[in-house]
C-alpha positions as CSV (number, residue, x, y, z in Angstrom):
1,M,0.0,0.0,0.0
2,N,1.0,3.6,-0.4
3,E,0.9,6.2,2.4
4,Q,-2.8,6.8,1.7
5,Q,-3.5,3.1,2.3
6,R,-4.3,2.6,-1.4
7,L,-3.4,-0.7,-3.1
8,L,-0.2,-0.8,-5.2
9,S,0.6,-4.5,-5.8
10,I,0.1,-8.0,-4.5
11,N,2.4,-8.8,-1.5
12,E,4.0,-11.8,-3.1
13,P,7.4,-12.5,-4.7
14,G,7.2,-11.0,-8.1
15,G,4.3,-8.7,-7.1
16,G,1.4,-8.6,-9.5
17,Q,-1.6,-6.4,-10.2
18,A,-3.5,-5.4,-7.1
19,P,-7.3,-5.7,-7.2
20,A,-9.5,-2.7,-7.8
21,I,-11.2,-3.3,-4.5
22,F,-10.5,-5.6,-1.6
23,I,-12.9,-6.2,1.3
24,G,-12.1,-8.2,4.4
25,L,-15.1,-9.2,6.5
26,A,-14.7,-10.5,10.1
27,S,-16.7,-10.6,13.3
28,A,-14.2,-8.1,14.7
29,G,-14.9,-5.6,11.9
30,S,-14.5,-5.0,8.2
31,L,-11.8,-3.4,6.0
32,I,-12.1,-2.0,2.5
33,Y,-9.1,-1.0,0.3
34,Y,-9.1,0.5,-3.2
35,H,-6.5,0.5,-6.0
36,E,-4.4,3.6,-6.1
37,Q,-5.7,4.5,-9.6
38,L,-9.4,4.2,-8.8
39,P,-11.0,7.7,-9.1
40,P,-12.4,9.2,-5.9
41,D,-16.0,9.4,-7.3
42,L,-15.9,5.7,-8.0
43,M,-14.6,4.9,-4.5
44,N,-17.4,7.0,-3.1
45,E,-20.0,5.1,-5.2
46,L,-18.5,1.7,-4.1
47,G,-18.5,2.8,-0.5
48,K,-22.3,3.3,-0.6
49,D,-22.7,-0.4,-1.3
50,F,-20.4,-1.6,1.4
51,E,-23.2,-3.1,3.5
52,L,-23.9,-6.7,4.5
53,P,-25.0,-8.8,2.8
54,L,-22.8,-7.5,0.0
55,D,-24.5,-6.9,-3.3
56,I,-21.8,-8.5,-5.4
57,P,-23.3,-8.2,-8.8
58,K,-23.8,-4.4,-8.2
59,L,-20.2,-4.0,-7.0
60,I,-19.0,-5.8,-10.2
61,R,-21.1,-3.6,-12.4
62,K,-19.8,-0.4,-10.8
63,V,-16.2,-1.5,-11.0
64,G,-16.8,-2.5,-14.6
65,T,-17.7,1.1,-15.5
66,Y,-14.1,1.9,-14.9
67,E,-12.4,-1.1,-16.5
68,P,-13.6,-4.6,-17.5
69,V,-13.6,-7.1,-14.7
70,N,-11.6,-10.2,-15.2
71,R,-11.5,-11.8,-11.8
72,V,-13.7,-12.0,-8.7
73,W,-12.4,-13.7,-5.6
74,M,-14.2,-14.7,-2.5
75,G,-13.4,-17.3,0.2
76,P,-12.9,-18.1,3.9
77,A,-10.0,-17.1,6.0
78,Y,-8.9,-19.3,8.9
79,A,-6.9,-19.1,12.1
80,F,-5.1,-22.0,13.7
81,P,-5.9,-23.5,17.1
82,E,-3.4,-23.0,19.9
83,T,-2.2,-26.6,19.4
84,S,-2.2,-28.6,16.2
85,G,-0.5,-31.8,17.3
86,E,2.6,-33.6,15.9
87,W,3.1,-34.1,12.2
88,S,4.2,-37.2,10.3
89,R,7.8,-38.3,10.3
90,N,7.7,-37.9,6.5
91,V,7.5,-34.2,6.8
92,Q,10.7,-32.2,6.5
93,R,11.6,-28.5,6.6
94,I,13.1,-27.5,3.3
95,G,16.1,-25.2,3.1
96,Q,18.8,-24.7,0.5
97,E,20.4,-28.0,1.5
98,Q,17.2,-29.9,0.9
99,H,16.1,-28.1,-2.3
100,D,16.7,-31.2,-4.4
101,L,13.6,-32.7,-2.9
102,L,11.5,-30.2,-4.8
103,A,13.1,-30.9,-8.2
104,E,10.5,-33.5,-9.4
105,H,7.2,-31.9,-8.6
106,F,7.9,-28.3,-7.5
107,P,11.0,-27.0,-9.3
108,E,9.5,-23.5,-9.4
109,L,9.9,-23.1,-5.7
110,T,13.6,-23.8,-5.5
111,D,14.6,-20.2,-6.3
112,H,12.2,-18.7,-3.7
113,L,12.8,-20.6,-0.6
114,H,14.0,-17.6,1.4
115,E,11.0,-15.5,0.3
116,K,8.5,-18.3,1.2
117,W,9.9,-19.2,4.6
118,P,9.2,-21.5,6.3
119,V,8.9,-24.3,3.7
120,S,7.8,-27.8,4.8
121,A,7.1,-30.8,2.7
122,Y,5.7,-34.3,2.9
123,V,8.5,-36.4,1.4
124,I,8.2,-39.9,-0.2
125,G,11.5,-41.4,-1.3
126,D,13.6,-38.6,-2.7
127,S,10.7,-36.3,-3.7
128,A,8.4,-33.8,-1.9
129,V,4.8,-34.6,-2.9
130,A,3.0,-31.9,-0.8
131,V,4.5,-28.5,0.2
132,C,3.3,-25.8,2.5
133,C,5.1,-22.4,2.4
134,S,4.3,-18.8,2.9
135,A,2.4,-17.0,0.1
136,R,2.7,-13.7,2.0
137,L,4.9,-12.6,4.9
138,S,4.6,-9.5,7.0
139,D,6.2,-8.4,10.3
140,H,3.2,-9.9,12.1
141,G,1.9,-12.8,10.1
142,A,2.3,-15.4,7.3
143,E,-0.3,-16.8,5.0
144,A,-0.1,-20.4,3.9
145,S,0.4,-21.5,0.3
146,L,-0.3,-25.2,-0.4
147,Y,0.8,-27.4,-3.2
148,T,0.1,-31.1,-3.7
149,A,1.5,-33.1,-6.7
150,P,-1.1,-34.8,-8.9
151,G,-1.5,-38.4,-7.9
152,Y,-0.9,-37.7,-4.2
153,R,-4.0,-35.6,-3.5
154,G,-6.7,-36.7,-1.0
155,R,-4.3,-38.7,1.2
156,G,-3.8,-36.2,4.0
157,Y,-0.2,-35.3,3.0
158,A,-1.0,-31.6,2.6
159,A,-2.5,-31.4,6.1
160,Q,0.7,-32.9,7.6
161,A,2.8,-30.3,5.8
162,V,0.6,-27.5,7.0
163,K,1.0,-28.6,10.6
164,C,4.8,-28.3,10.4
165,W,4.6,-25.0,8.6
166,Q,2.4,-23.3,11.2
167,H,4.6,-24.6,14.0
168,Y,7.6,-22.7,12.7
169,V,5.6,-19.6,11.9
170,K,4.4,-19.5,15.5
171,E,7.9,-20.3,16.8
172,R,9.2,-17.1,15.1
173,G,6.4,-15.1,16.8
174,H,4.2,-14.7,13.7
175,L,0.5,-15.4,13.3
176,P,-0.2,-18.2,10.8
177,I,-3.3,-17.7,8.5
178,F,-4.9,-20.1,6.0
179,S,-7.3,-18.8,3.3
180,T,-8.8,-20.2,0.2
181,S,-11.6,-19.7,-2.3
182,W,-15.1,-21.0,-1.9
183,D,-14.7,-23.2,-5.0
184,N,-11.5,-24.8,-3.7
185,L,-13.1,-27.7,-1.9
186,A,-9.7,-29.6,-1.4
187,S,-8.3,-26.7,0.6
188,Q,-11.4,-26.4,2.7
189,Q,-11.1,-30.1,3.4
190,V,-7.6,-29.5,4.7
191,A,-8.9,-26.7,6.9
192,R,-11.5,-29.1,8.4
193,K,-8.9,-31.9,9.0
194,L,-6.8,-29.4,10.9
195,G,-9.6,-28.0,12.9
196,L,-9.0,-24.5,11.7
197,I,-11.2,-21.7,12.9
198,Q,-12.9,-19.4,10.3
199,F,-12.6,-15.8,11.4
200,G,-13.5,-14.0,8.2
201,V,-14.1,-13.8,4.4
202,D,-11.9,-12.2,1.7
203,F,-13.5,-10.6,-1.3
204,S,-11.8,-8.8,-4.2
205,I,-12.5,-7.6,-7.7
206,T,-9.6,-7.4,-10.2
207,T,-9.8,-5.6,-13.6
208,V,-8.2,-6.4,-16.9
209,G,-5.6,-3.7,-16.7
210,L,-4.7,-0.3,-15.4
211,R,-5.6,3.1,-16.8
212,K,-3.1,5.9,-17.5
213,G,-0.6,3.4,-18.8
214,G,0.9,2.8,-15.4
215,E,2.2,-0.5,-14.0
216,V,1.6,-1.9,-10.5
């Protein structure tokens, strides 16, 4: 975000286009953020519709008057219980010395281990088949990113990797968060297996591009 709390880019390695509008809903309160290039009159119009339950089609239509909408995201956000139990002996923390374990199924992660700390994996033989790492890191928290190789899904390996990941996030004094989309039933199943506690919902609308020729 910039100094005016307007969205600049996605907080991930490599960045990416920020959504036109992001809304976080939770029992403790709600937050709404706008892209830095959205005009003030449009923000005012969108703010008028920020009431529960959200009128999502209306919000999409209003954003679409500025730029065509190409993505709408909505899904639950979870916190971890105080204790999550032990994880399988097949799970390992992955650092530079263990990066070869990612070569078969997750080679794209090997160059980003430091950015995605901590990285934990369920290992079979010489290969990681499920990996949990941090999609986003801040001074206070970390959000889980979960990958499972085709052919190894539905066996509980991902949940074991998540247990290890959240342990080391907490050990560093950070708050682990797990979120997903409503249509990602596999991730929601992992959340149920781990006994995660839903505390809110994320909602965002992303447009095709940016006006004024700028880049995010």
